[in-house]
GUSEDO-879187 format. One record per residue (C-alpha): residue in three letters; x, y, z. Coordinates in steps of 0.001 Angstrom, whole numbers, plus 500000, padded with zeros to 6 digits. Layout:
// GUSEDO-879187
ALAXYZ;...
***
This chain:
// GUSEDO-879187
MET872464155787856476;THR871137152961858619;LYS867527153574859837;LEU866395152874863341;GLU862868151548863914;ILE861505151509867502;CYS858845149080868580;CYS856337150961870714;TYR853521149552872782;GLY851474152729872985;VAL851249156234871558;ASP853162157824874466;CYS856168155558873853;ALA855978156448870068;ILE856006160092870980;ALA858994159660873021;ALA860852157676870512;GLN859933160352867850;GLN861417163098869986;ALA864618161066870520;GLY865105160797866897;ALA863743157462865689;ASP863302157060862031;ARG860201154954862181;ILE857699153431864661;GLU856180149943864626;LEU853048150377866785;CYS851870147504868654;ALA849716146434871658;ALA850172143443874070;PRO854006143127874768;LYS853673139996876594;GLU852281138480873381;GLY855196139735871310;GLY852866142408869718;LEU849258142482868599;THR847076144771866483;PRO846793148194868308;SER843130149495868866;TYR841463151700866436;GLY841710154534869045;SER845387154094869400;LEU845837154179865590;LYS843777157308865214;VAL845551159214867931;ALA849038158026866340;ARG848062159424863095;GLU847070162746864790;GLN850177163162866960;LEU853148161560865102;THR854923162929862059;ILE857489160202861355;PRO856401156972859566;VAL854348154639861783;HIS853742151058860763;PRO851214149320862832;ILE851420145558863301;VAL848426143407862182;ARG848384140285864318;PRO845165138968865889;ARG846663136753868597;GLY849941135439870112;GLY851451132152869194;ASP852103130788865705;PHE851323132476862371;CYS849146129896860785;TYR845691131559860803;SER842169130394860351;SER839815131940857721;THR838056133784860500;GLU841285135178861753;PHE842491136011858393;ASN839148138054857595;ALA839729140097860788;MET843305140790859529;LYS842003142028856154;SER839566144301858004;ASP842464145702860099;VAL844669146310857128;ALA841850148142855244;ALA841296150313858333;ILE844950151071858689;ARG845032152047854985;GLU842009154168855304;LEU843558156016858191;GLY846538156910855881;PHE849454154948857506;PRO852387154629855128;GLY852987151039856008;VAL851866147927857890;VAL853658144930859534;ILE852161141547858999;GLY852975137937858126;MET851547134420857843;LEU852662130914857282;ASP851047127696856017;GLU850994124387857915;ASP854393123525856589;ALA855977126740857783;HIS856330128174854414;ILE855100131593853349;ASP851187131431852873;ARG851370132974849421;VAL847621132806848737;GLN847004134938851931;MET849987137237851234;ARG848780138020847803;GLN845467139123849132;ILE847237141240851726;MET849512142899849202;ALA846550143651847009;LEU844641145218849926;CYS847681147266851050;GLY847906149310847866;ASP850683151912848207;MET851516150984851837;ALA854859149543852483;VAL854633145993853783;THR857090144632856447;PHE856942140786856774;HIS857567140380860470;ARG859359137560862522;ALA857084134887861249;PHE860194134766858780;ASP862159133260861774;LEU859715130337862086;CYS859698129657858381;HIS860998126293856969;SER863458127742854530;PRO864798131278854804;LYS866182131496851277;ARG863079130259849708;ALA860990132584851919;LEU863140135575850777;GLN862625134765847133;GLU858850134420847654;LEU858605137584849484;THR860606139275846778;GLU858182138118844116;LEU855216139401846216;GLY856845142900846428;VAL857348143072850216;ALA859375146212851298;ARG861259144675854147;ILE861730141538856400;LEU862034141839860037;THR864227138921861274;SER866597137820863987;GLY868371135571861535;GLN866145132586862756;GLN867705132708866231;GLN866459133644869505;SER868304136963869218;ALA869702138949866071;GLU873081138951867524;SER873136135168867439;GLY871620135149863879;MET874279137592862588;ALA875640135287859936;LEU872277134707858289;LEU871382138378858533;LYS874557139208856790;GLU873881136721854095;LEU870362137699853524;THR871386141376853254;LEU873956140481850520;ILE871738138266848441;SER868331140145848704;GLU867234141734845430;GLY864129143437846855;PRO863173143467850576;MET865434145382852972;ILE866683143089855825;MET865833144661859078;ALA867563143063862129;GLY865319142830865264;ALA865181140909868601;GLY867788141993871112;VAL869222144855869143;ARG870562147160872062;LEU872869150094872472;SER875465147646873634;ASN875633145580870557;LEU874384148043867939;GLN877894148566866370;LYS878125144899865419;PHE875167145209863220;LEU876591148371861519;ASP879988146605860953;VAL878348143823858951;GLY876268146350856696;ILE872767145997858198;LYS870693148888856854;GLU867833148842859224;LEU867551148063862928;HIS864588147315864946;SER864768147800868741;SER862284148438871761;ALA865049150608873516;SER862961150158876576;ARG863313150444880471;LEU861089149221883248;VAL859079152191884757;PRO856842151907887930;SER853141152645887862;PRO852154156151889172;MET849566154620891389;ARG850050155176895103;TYR847447152656896205;ARG848277149167895071;LYS845589146422895657;ALA847411143182896911;GLY846127139695896068;VAL844153140599892981;SER845728140086889498;MET844381140955886049;CYS846703138427884472;SER846363134582884253;ASP850089134682885426;THR849536135764888984;GLU853167136377889500;THR853086139298886891;ASP853864142529888399;GLU851028144850887122;PHE852446147965888701;SER855444148295886319;ARG855774148175882574;TYR858422148684879868;CYS858492152010878125;VAL860625153538875465;ASP863750155068876901;GLY864302158326874776;ASP868056158530876114;VAL868745155115874672;VAL867001155942871367;GLU869079159129871162;ALA872358157311871978;MET871546154604869384;LYS871030157338866676;GLY874194158970867839;ILE876128155825866988;ILE874469155373863673;ASN875121158895862735;MET878851158648863806;ASN879143155378861762;ALA877823157157858666;SER880131160069859036;ARG882973157768859342;VAL881962155650856317;ALA881434158917854321;
***
């Protein structure tokens, strides 16, 4: 059956996703950066309160995926801490200056991960050659690749997602970026076996007093009294469609 991974920017969201039937959590911080490494405190609480698999992302900054030696050393320390906390998997990825998989760094990461399942994240969508990257990640022993099919959204990248799914001899191809309740069936119809979604909604801050004219963000137009959180009803509905599809196929 197709698995549904929910991207969660906080433990509260992860708990909501678990209660709604998610199969796995990608735990992140910093949604405006596209997902950064969660704090140690968040990781510890996640291990204590969640029972479904949680795969934290290891990404030290926003922007591209070509990292300095200092950044890479920090990433290795984060991977080691995640492994020591007992997480079953980790989400990571790095490219070289020519937008190919940085095999030297990835070999070190794979050795450091031990038994943890490694998801190579959407750095794949910025790589120079997706088929070459798939072959290299297969050789490295990566468990899955999170990709939009090298397009802005996974729906737009459907053709490449389908092709990669058919030719992959190792990593599971997991579609992500714009996977929603409204287009979920399209991915199921082409045989995608893992889906990644934020399944979120905008929720207002509980604060009654709101200071005007002061922003904590460099973008002063940002609304700091609302944020996106996992919508449990959407997760439950997505799982319902997946289950119905599995029953129909069976």
